[in-house]
N, C-alpha and C positions, 0 to 999 in steps of 0.2 A: 631752298630755305625761304620762310616767310619773312620777306624783307620788311614789311611794315611791323611785325612783331619784334624783329631785331631792333628797329629804330625806337620803338616804344620802350624796349627793355633797356636799351642804352640811355635813353633820355631819362627814365625812371632813376637811374643811378647817377645821373649828372655827369655822364661821360662826355668828353668833348666830341664835336661833330665828325671829326676824321675817324673815330673808332669804327663806325659803320663801314666806311670805305676800306679800312684794314681788313675787317672781317670778310668783306666781300671779295677783296683781292685774293685771299687765301682760298675761298670757296670756288671762285672762278678758275683758280689753278688746279683744282682737283683735290683740295684737302679732304681727308676722310674723318678728321676729328679737330676739336678745338685745341688739343694738346700740341698740334703741329704749329699753331699760331703763336710762335715764339716772340713776336713784337708786342703781345698783349700781356698785361699783368696776369700772374697765375690765379689770383682770386677772381678776376673777370672771366677768365676761361672757365673756371668752375661753375660760376653762376650762369654763364651762357649755355654751358652743356646741360644744365638743369632746366633752363627756361626757354630756350630756342633750338628746337631740333634742326640738325643739318638739312633736312628735307621736309617740305610740306606734305610730301606724298609717302605712302607706305608701300614698299614693294611686296607684291603678292607671290610672284613667280617670274621666272625668266626662261625663255626657250632659245635654243641655238640650232641653226641650220648648218649643214655642211659646206655652204658656200660663204661662211663667216658671218652671216646675218644673225643678230640677236634682237629678240623682241621681249619687252618688259611690260607686264601687267601690274598698274599701280592702283591704289585706292586713294581718294581724297579723304580729308578728315571727316567728311559727312557721307561717306561710303559710296561716292561715284566712281565708277571704273573708267579707266582710260588706258591706252597703250602707247608706247613709244618704241621706235626701231633704230637700231644702229646697222648701217650697211658698210661693210668693208670691201674695198675694191683692190684689185691686184696692182694698180698703179699707185697705191698708198693712200687714196682718199679714204676719209672716214666721215660719212654722212649720216646725220641723225634726222629721222622723220618724226616731226612733233605733231601732237594733237592740240588743238585750241579749244575743244569742247568735249564733254562726255557724251558721247553719241552724236547725232546730227538731226536737226529738225527738217531737212530738206528732201529726204526720201528718195534719192535717185535709185531707180529700180535695179541697177547691176551692182550696187555697193552694199557690202555686208553691214557697214556701219549705218547706213540708212534704215536698216531693218531693227536696229536697237531702239530701245526705249530712250528718248532724249533726256539727259540729265540737266546740265547747265552749262554756262560758259566757264572756261577755267581762268584762274587768276594769272596775273604776270608770273607770280612765284611758281605756280603750279606748272606753267608752261616751261620755265626756265629749269625747273627741277628734273624734268625728263632729260634734258640735255646734260645737266649736271651729274645725273645718275651714270651716264656713260663716260662723261669726262673724267670721273673719278678712277676709271679703269685705263684710260688711254686718251690721247689727244684727239680732238675732232676738228675738222676744218670746213665742213659744209652743213648747213641746215635747210630742210625743206618742210614748209608747213603744208603737208600732204597727208597728215594722219587723220584721226577722227575730228568731224566738224568742219563747218564752213568758216574760215578765218576772217572773212569780211564781216560776219555777225558779231565778231568779238575783237574788232580791230583796235580798239585802244589797248588792250591787254597785249595783242600780238606786237604792236608797234613798240610798246614799252619794253617787251622781251627782245625784240630786235635791237634796241638801242644798247642793250647790255651783252649781246652775243659777241661782239668784237673783244670783250674781256675774257671770253672762253676760247679765243683763237679763230672766230668765224667772222669774216668781215661781211659788210652789207652786200657786196658783189657776189658772195658765195652763199647767200640767203635768198630763197625763192618762197613766194606766198602763192599759193593755188587758190583759185575761186571757181565755183560753177557758173559765175557770171553775175554776180551780185554788183549790179552797176554803182550804187551810192559808194561802195567801198573801193572799186576801181577808180572812181572820181577822186575820192580822197587820196588814194596813193599816187595820183598824177601830180599833187602838189605838196603832200605831206610825207614826212617820215624819211628814213634813210633810203638811199637808192638801191633798194632790193629788187630782185627780179620777180617779174609777174608770170604766172602760168594760168591758162584758161582751160578748164575742163569742158571740152566741147562735145565730142562723140557723135555728131550728126551734122550734115551739112544744110539742113533745112528745118523749119520750125515744127512741122507736124511730127516727125520722128523725134526730134529733140524734146519735144514736149511729152512725148510717150516715155522716153527714157529719163527725162529730168523734168519734173514737174515745175521747177523754178522757172522754165522757159516761158511759161504762161504769163508770168509777171514781168520778166525781162526778156523779150524776144531776141533772136539771133541778131538782127540788124542792129538793135539798140546795144547789145553787148559788145559786137565787133567795132562799133563806132567808138565806143568808150575805150576799148583797147587800143585802137588806133591813136586816140588823143593821149593816152599813156605813153605809147611807143614814141610819139613825136616829142613830147615833153621830156621823157626820160632818156631819149636817144638809145633806144634798145629794142630788140624784139620781144614780142610776147610769145611764150612758148605754148603752143596749143597741144594738150593732151587728148589724144584720140584712141580710145579703147577699141580694139578690133574685134568685133562680134559676128561670128559666122552667120552669113545670111541675113544679117540685120543692117549693117552699116559698111559693108566691106566690098560692095560691087563696083564695077568699073565706072558706071555713071555717077556713083555717090563720090568716087574720088575725083571726077571731073568737077562735080558740083562744089567740092570742098576747095579745089584749086581756084574755082571761080570766085567763091565768096571771100577767100583770104587774100587773093591778088598776089602778084609777084614783085611788089615793090619793097618787100624786105621787112614789113611790120610784124610778120608771124613766122615762127619756125614750128614745124609739126613734130611731134614726138609720138610715134605710133606704139601702142602699148598692147603686148599680147595679153589675152584675158586670163585673169587668175581665177580658178574656180571658187564659187560661192554657192549659196543656197538659192540664188535668184533664178536658176534655170537656164542660163545663157551658155552658149558653147563658143570657144575661141576660135578665130579664124585661123586656117592653116598657114605655115610659113610661106607657102607658095602664094597664097592670097595676100599676105602682108606685103611681100616683095613686089607683087604686081601693083598693088595700091600705091606703094611708095613710088615705084617707076612712073606711074601716071602723074603723080604730084611733081616729081623732078622734071619730067618733059614740059611741064607748064610753069616752070621757074619757082616752084615752092620748095624750100629745103625741108627735108624729112629725114628722121633717124628712127631706129627701132629701139625701144628701151630694153635695156638688160634687166631681166626678171631676177629679183633677189628675195629670198626668204620664202618661197612659195610652200615649201614642205611644213613650215610652221605657221602658216597662215599670217605671214608678215608682209605680203607683197601688196601691190597697189590694190586697193579696194576689198582687202581681206580683214581688215581690222574690225573686230566686232566683240569686244569685251562685254560681259553681261554682269549684272549685280550678283546674280546666283553664283557666280564663279568666285566671288570674293569671300574671304574668311569673315566669320562673325566679328563685328566691331563692338 
């Protein structure tokens, strides 16, 4: 829902200030229509239904995987494509992966989103409406900003969305913001906003390879990024979750595991999440499970906690690194 439009519409009618909160409470609980908002006058419900759509996004289509993952392709009012993903887990968790931009300007070589044409930053309402789309179907309890875009380049809107997520049933401690290492954003999160979790997209233990995979490393090299993450960890009293994509013959060798353990240290500031590679058009191959387990063992031997991410939604291109909506896929506006 376009919350600014809602407030303007209510203000234009001379409605009391609490009306906006009433509407939002219904929306956050998963209301599908204004008719459900029984504590609003009927005339107001009718006017809002005509003037303020329940979503600022248009759903283009939805795909469903056998593992319970659902991916939604949306269009903004100006025709920008974006995708959101709902991941269902056997333990009952319902986690939504949100996009913060249409496309991404940072062009990581392994990521399908980086191959898209960059559109623009999403508004707070456009971010929330991805989560609300899935909330209308079922309760959600986790959110990760790991969809399209670099959240730190749209941090004002991301933090504004985070402030409202508890109304949807998602606490700050169950919200994670992932970054490629945009240091100014990490520094802001050290002192600003709710106590969300921080994830770092790392993928290489040294600068030369990381710059090859992630051009942003030329601007913010590894030592600078890790120093900012350590300051965040100390201030927020929690570990940074390091995302490490396992690429066959690129970053999965024994000596690279040793180097990764060395730069991260064993003091507990970092926890590593090894990510099996999900196929894209980038031309990489994923490491074997044997290689992933060996890499993990090297980290563990050196005191670095590491887990292997459970892949969700690969068959519908909804897994990590696979989101790549294109404007040509959208219906004519």
